[in-house]
C-alpha positions as CSV (number, residue, x, y, z in Angstrom):
1,X,205.8,87.7,222.6
2,X,202.2,88.0,223.6
3,X,203.0,91.1,225.7
4,X,204.7,92.8,222.7
5,X,201.7,92.1,220.4
6,X,199.3,93.6,223.0
7,X,201.5,96.7,223.3
8,X,201.6,97.1,219.5
9,X,197.8,96.7,219.4
10,X,197.3,99.2,222.2
11,X,199.6,101.7,220.5
12,X,197.5,101.4,217.3
13,X,194.3,102.1,219.3
14,X,195.9,105.2,220.9
15,X,197.0,106.5,217.5
16,X,193.5,105.9,216.0
17,X,192.0,107.7,218.9
18,X,194.3,110.7,218.4
19,X,193.4,110.8,214.7
20,X,189.7,110.7,215.4
21,X,189.9,113.1,218.4
22,X,192.5,115.8,217.7
23,X,194.2,117.4,220.7
24,X,192.5,120.6,221.9
25,X,194.9,123.6,221.9
26,X,194.7,127.0,223.6
27,X,193.9,129.6,220.9
28,X,196.3,132.1,222.6
29,X,199.5,130.1,223.2
30,X,198.7,126.8,221.5
31,X,199.2,125.0,224.8
32,X,197.7,121.6,225.4
33,X,197.6,121.4,229.2
34,X,194.6,122.7,231.0
35,X,193.2,123.1,234.6
36,X,189.6,122.4,235.3
37,X,188.0,124.5,238.0
38,X,184.9,122.6,238.9
39,X,183.6,125.2,241.4
40,X,183.7,128.0,238.8
41,X,182.9,125.7,235.9
42,X,185.9,126.9,233.9
43,X,188.7,125.3,231.8
44,X,191.9,127.4,232.1
45,X,195.1,127.1,230.1
46,X,197.9,126.1,232.4
47,X,200.5,128.0,230.4
48,X,199.0,131.4,229.8
49,X,196.0,131.4,232.1
50,X,193.4,132.0,229.4
51,X,189.9,130.8,230.1
52,X,189.1,128.3,227.3
53,X,185.6,127.3,228.5
54,X,183.2,128.7,231.0
55,X,179.9,127.6,232.6
56,X,180.9,123.9,232.1
57,X,178.2,121.5,233.3
58,X,179.2,119.1,236.0
59,X,177.4,115.8,235.4
60,X,178.7,114.2,238.5
61,X,176.7,113.8,241.7
62,X,176.9,116.6,244.2
63,X,176.9,114.5,247.4
64,X,179.0,111.8,249.0
65,X,177.6,108.4,249.9
66,X,178.9,105.8,252.3
67,X,176.1,103.2,252.1
68,X,173.3,102.2,249.8
69,X,170.7,103.7,252.2
70,X,172.4,107.1,252.0
71,X,172.4,106.8,248.2
72,X,168.7,106.1,248.1
73,X,167.8,108.9,250.5
74,X,169.8,111.6,248.7
75,X,168.8,110.6,245.1
76,X,166.6,113.1,243.4
77,X,165.4,110.8,240.6
78,X,163.2,107.8,240.7
79,X,163.7,104.3,239.3
80,X,164.2,103.9,235.5
81,X,161.3,103.1,233.2
82,X,160.4,99.4,233.0
83,X,158.0,97.7,230.7
84,X,157.5,94.8,233.2
85,X,155.1,97.1,235.1
86,X,151.7,98.1,233.7
87,X,152.4,101.8,234.5
88,X,156.1,101.5,233.5
89,X,156.9,102.4,237.1
90,X,155.8,106.1,236.7
91,X,152.4,106.3,238.4
92,X,151.7,107.3,242.0
93,X,149.2,106.1,244.5
94,X,147.3,107.9,247.3
95,X,148.6,106.3,250.5
96,X,147.1,105.9,254.0
97,X,149.9,107.1,256.2
98,X,152.0,110.3,256.3
99,X,150.3,113.7,256.0
100,X,146.9,112.1,255.5
101,X,146.1,112.3,259.2
102,X,147.1,116.0,259.4
103,X,144.2,117.1,257.3
104,X,140.5,117.5,258.2
105,X,138.1,114.6,258.2
106,X,136.2,115.9,255.2
107,X,139.3,116.2,253.1
108,X,140.5,112.8,254.3
109,X,137.2,111.3,253.1
110,X,137.6,113.0,249.7
111,X,141.1,111.6,249.3
112,X,139.8,108.1,250.2
113,X,137.2,108.4,247.5
114,X,139.9,109.5,245.0
115,X,142.0,106.5,246.0
116,X,139.0,104.2,245.5
117,X,138.3,105.6,242.0
118,X,141.9,105.6,241.1
119,X,141.8,101.8,240.9
120,X,138.4,101.8,239.0
121,X,139.1,104.2,236.1
122,X,141.6,101.9,234.3
123,X,140.5,100.5,231.0
124,X,140.0,96.8,230.2
125,X,143.4,96.6,228.3
126,X,145.2,98.3,231.3
127,X,143.7,95.8,233.7
128,X,144.6,92.9,231.4
129,X,148.2,94.1,231.1
130,X,148.4,94.6,234.8
131,X,147.5,91.0,235.7
132,X,149.5,89.6,232.7
133,X,152.7,91.4,233.7
134,X,152.3,90.3,237.3
135,X,152.2,86.7,236.0
136,X,155.1,87.4,233.7
137,X,157.3,88.6,236.6
138,X,156.3,85.5,238.6
139,X,157.3,83.0,235.9
140,X,160.4,85.0,234.9
141,X,161.6,84.8,238.5
142,X,160.8,81.1,238.6
143,X,162.7,80.3,235.4
144,X,165.5,82.7,236.2
145,X,165.0,84.7,233.0
146,X,167.4,87.7,232.5
147,X,166.0,91.2,232.8
148,X,166.5,92.1,229.2
149,X,164.4,89.1,228.1
150,X,161.7,90.1,230.6
151,X,161.6,93.6,229.2
152,X,161.3,92.2,225.6
153,X,158.5,89.8,226.7
154,X,156.6,92.7,228.3
155,X,156.9,94.8,225.1
156,X,155.6,91.9,223.0
157,X,152.6,91.3,225.3
158,X,151.8,95.0,225.3
159,X,151.8,95.1,221.5
160,X,149.7,92.0,221.3
161,X,147.2,93.5,223.8
162,X,147.0,96.8,221.9
163,X,146.3,94.9,218.6
164,X,143.6,92.8,220.2
165,X,145.5,89.5,219.8
166,X,144.7,88.5,223.4
167,X,141.0,88.4,222.7
168,X,139.7,84.8,222.4
169,X,142.8,83.3,224.0
170,X,143.8,82.7,227.6
171,X,146.0,85.4,229.1
172,X,148.5,82.8,230.3
173,X,149.1,81.3,226.8
174,X,149.8,84.7,225.3
175,X,152.2,85.6,228.2
176,X,153.9,82.2,227.7
177,X,154.3,82.7,224.0
178,X,155.7,86.2,224.5
179,X,158.2,85.0,227.0
180,X,159.3,82.1,224.8
181,X,159.7,84.5,221.8
182,X,161.8,87.0,223.9
183,X,164.0,84.2,225.3
184,X,164.7,82.9,221.8
185,X,165.3,86.4,220.4
186,X,167.9,87.2,223.0
187,X,169.4,83.7,222.9
188,X,168.5,82.8,226.4
189,X,166.6,79.7,225.3
190,X,164.0,78.1,227.6
191,X,162.3,75.0,226.3
192,X,158.6,74.7,225.8
193,X,158.5,72.0,228.5
194,X,160.0,74.4,231.1
195,X,157.6,77.2,230.2
196,X,154.6,74.9,230.0
197,X,155.4,73.5,233.5
198,X,155.7,77.0,234.9
199,X,152.3,78.0,233.5
200,X,150.6,74.6,233.8
201,X,149.7,74.7,230.1
202,X,150.0,72.3,227.3
203,X,153.2,73.0,225.3
204,X,151.3,72.6,222.0
205,X,149.0,75.5,223.0
206,X,152.0,77.6,223.9
207,X,153.7,76.8,220.6
208,X,150.6,77.6,218.6
209,X,150.2,81.0,220.4
210,X,153.9,81.8,220.0
211,X,153.7,81.2,216.2
212,X,150.5,83.3,216.0
213,X,152.1,86.2,217.9
214,X,155.2,86.2,215.8
215,X,153.2,86.1,212.5
216,X,150.8,88.9,213.5
217,X,153.4,91.2,215.1
218,X,156.1,90.5,212.5
219,X,158.7,89.1,214.9
220,X,161.5,87.2,213.1
221,X,163.1,84.6,215.3
222,X,166.3,82.9,214.3
223,X,166.8,79.2,215.0
224,X,168.7,78.3,218.2
225,X,172.2,76.9,218.2
226,X,173.7,74.1,220.3
227,X,176.0,76.5,222.0
228,X,173.0,78.3,223.5
229,X,172.2,75.3,225.6
230,X,175.7,74.0,226.5
231,X,176.4,76.2,229.5
232,X,173.0,75.8,231.1
233,X,173.1,72.0,230.7
234,X,176.7,71.9,232.0
235,X,175.8,73.9,235.0
236,X,172.9,71.6,235.9
237,X,175.2,68.6,235.4
238,X,178.0,70.3,237.5
239,X,180.7,69.7,234.9
240,X,184.2,71.0,235.2
241,X,185.4,73.9,233.0
242,X,187.7,71.5,231.1
243,X,184.8,69.4,230.1
244,X,182.7,72.4,229.1
245,X,185.6,73.8,226.9
246,X,185.9,70.4,225.3
247,X,182.2,70.3,224.5
248,X,182.3,73.8,223.0
249,X,185.3,72.7,220.8
250,X,183.3,69.6,219.6
251,X,180.3,71.7,218.7
252,X,182.4,74.2,216.8
253,X,184.0,71.4,214.8
254,X,180.7,69.8,214.1
255,X,179.2,73.1,212.9
256,X,182.2,73.7,210.6
257,X,181.8,70.2,209.1
258,X,178.0,70.8,208.8
259,X,177.2,67.8,211.0
260,X,174.6,69.7,213.0
261,X,172.5,70.7,210.0
262,X,168.9,69.5,210.4
263,X,169.6,68.2,213.9
264,X,167.9,69.4,217.1
265,X,170.1,71.8,218.9
266,X,169.4,70.4,222.4
267,X,170.2,66.9,221.2
268,X,173.5,68.0,219.7
269,X,174.4,70.0,222.8
270,X,173.6,67.0,225.1
271,X,175.6,64.6,222.9
272,X,178.6,67.0,222.8
273,X,178.6,67.2,226.6
274,X,178.3,63.5,226.9
275,X,181.3,63.0,224.5
276,X,183.2,65.6,226.5
277,X,182.6,63.7,229.8
278,X,183.9,60.5,228.2
279,X,187.1,62.3,226.9
280,X,187.7,64.1,230.2
281,X,186.8,61.0,232.2
282,X,183.9,62.5,234.2
283,X,181.2,59.9,235.1
284,X,177.9,60.9,233.7
285,X,175.4,58.5,232.2
286,X,173.3,59.0,229.1
287,X,170.2,59.0,231.3
288,X,171.5,61.9,233.5
289,X,172.4,64.0,230.4
290,X,169.0,63.1,228.8
291,X,167.0,64.2,231.8
292,X,168.8,67.6,232.0
293,X,168.5,68.3,228.3
294,X,164.9,67.1,228.0
295,X,165.7,64.6,225.2
296,X,165.6,60.8,225.0
297,X,168.6,58.5,225.4
298,X,168.1,57.3,221.8
299,X,168.7,60.8,220.6
300,X,171.9,61.2,222.6
301,X,173.1,57.8,221.3
302,X,172.4,58.7,217.6
303,X,174.1,62.1,217.9
304,X,176.9,60.6,219.9
305,X,177.7,58.1,217.2
306,X,177.6,60.8,214.5
307,X,180.0,63.0,216.4
308,X,182.4,60.1,217.2
309,X,182.5,58.8,213.6
310,X,182.6,62.0,211.7
311,X,185.0,63.9,214.0
312,X,187.3,60.8,214.6
313,X,187.1,61.1,218.4
314,X,187.5,57.4,219.1
315,X,191.2,57.8,220.0
316,X,190.5,60.5,222.6
317,X,187.9,58.6,224.6
318,X,189.3,57.1,227.7
319,X,186.1,56.0,229.5
320,X,183.6,53.4,228.2
321,X,180.1,54.7,227.2
322,X,177.6,54.5,230.1
């Protein structure tokens, strides 16, 4: 039955595609079958031989590759733009090796002077962004932040530096606030405790800077949800897929019944995982779950009792609470 439904849905998609993209026909014989000659860049009607298109651009690569090294050596374009580098990956530097030793000594000295001044002519904002983005890449790698969140954090810091919001504040606190805002915006939440430990800063200072940046730049951050934390906590606890699925089911039911309103998302996620371990008979104590989630055991017990009572889960629990 499931296969038949999938076939019907795929046929609907094909019909919709045909309606939106009408079949191309030959203007001479109304044929619909064509031959593409890539060497000549022509599209030829298979039935009457008329040339439908000419000088067609081939967007494919014009070389073959058998390894990553061959791909890199034959590529004629550079790396894509990235905001995580102060020059977006586009600037060049005067090197020491290569053709430098083939020129005369006077020209070589001139190039060495140019190289020295190349590093000196940058403005104060450029130097600040350079050091800040280096720190951002270090912390992002330490916290395993996805690339898209790193790009967003770099954009936020650049905007803050251009508006003069960094002045009077430590560079590390602004980088930490930008990173925290980017993680929340893309729903890859990292707690203030994690970011403060990576930067060796007080989490109150990071939170204050984060709110200041969002207010001045106009960033609107939505509140986090318990589901944003479930998979990360479950990965650190090494739980089975069955337990994770049960925890997600519990959170969805709790959100539908508005049990999670006004509750901390990390506490709800931790409590749902703990309830799921009891139902699936996986041995995890409240202390273990609390340490991973960064909440107290009291919070887990309070959320645990609310979930058990309001969702009527007493009959499903097979293991006693630990």
